[in-house]
C-alpha positions, 0 to 999 in steps of 0.5 A: 739037461735035455733042454740044454741038449735041445738048445745045443742041437738046434743052435749047432744046426742053425750055425751050420745053415747060416755059415753055409748060406753066407758062404754060398752067397758071398763066395759062390754067387758074388765071387768075393774073396773070403779075406775081403769079406772078413776085412769089410766085416771087421772094419764095420762091426755093425754088419755082424748084426745081419748074420746074427739075424740070419742065425736066429731065423735059422734057429727058430726055423730049425726048432719049429721044423723039428717040432713039426716033423716029430709031431707029424711022423710021431718021431720019438727022439728022446727030446720033445721039441715044441714050436716057438709061439709067435702071435699076431699083434694087429688083431688084438686077439693074440692069435698064434701064427700057424706053424705051417705059415711060419715054416713056409713064409715067415722064416724064409722071408726073414732069412732072405731079407737079412741076406739081401741086406748083407749082400747090399752092405757088402757090395756097397763097401767094396 
């Protein structure tokens, strides 16, 4: 039951972060009306892949950030968060990517690239 609660908490946080980021960029920075954005997304259903990628990046970021904070500050929330282990494929030694590198470089870069792809796709369809 605790595992399901952890997954639900992290998923809700990731969904909120994704929605806020997409709304800020699409409505705030690009100035696109929300109805037009939804119309573009509904006509090109493949574009839903990019917000889904952003959601999963935020999911892993939130999970690893909670694991990092619980470990560093010795927080006991009743839930034991653990990091998602990714490994380098190029060195053939299965070296795990350090948590700090994932939090500072890997996840933000993935979010920015997927967001850039979404922005380009939406502006090309206007």
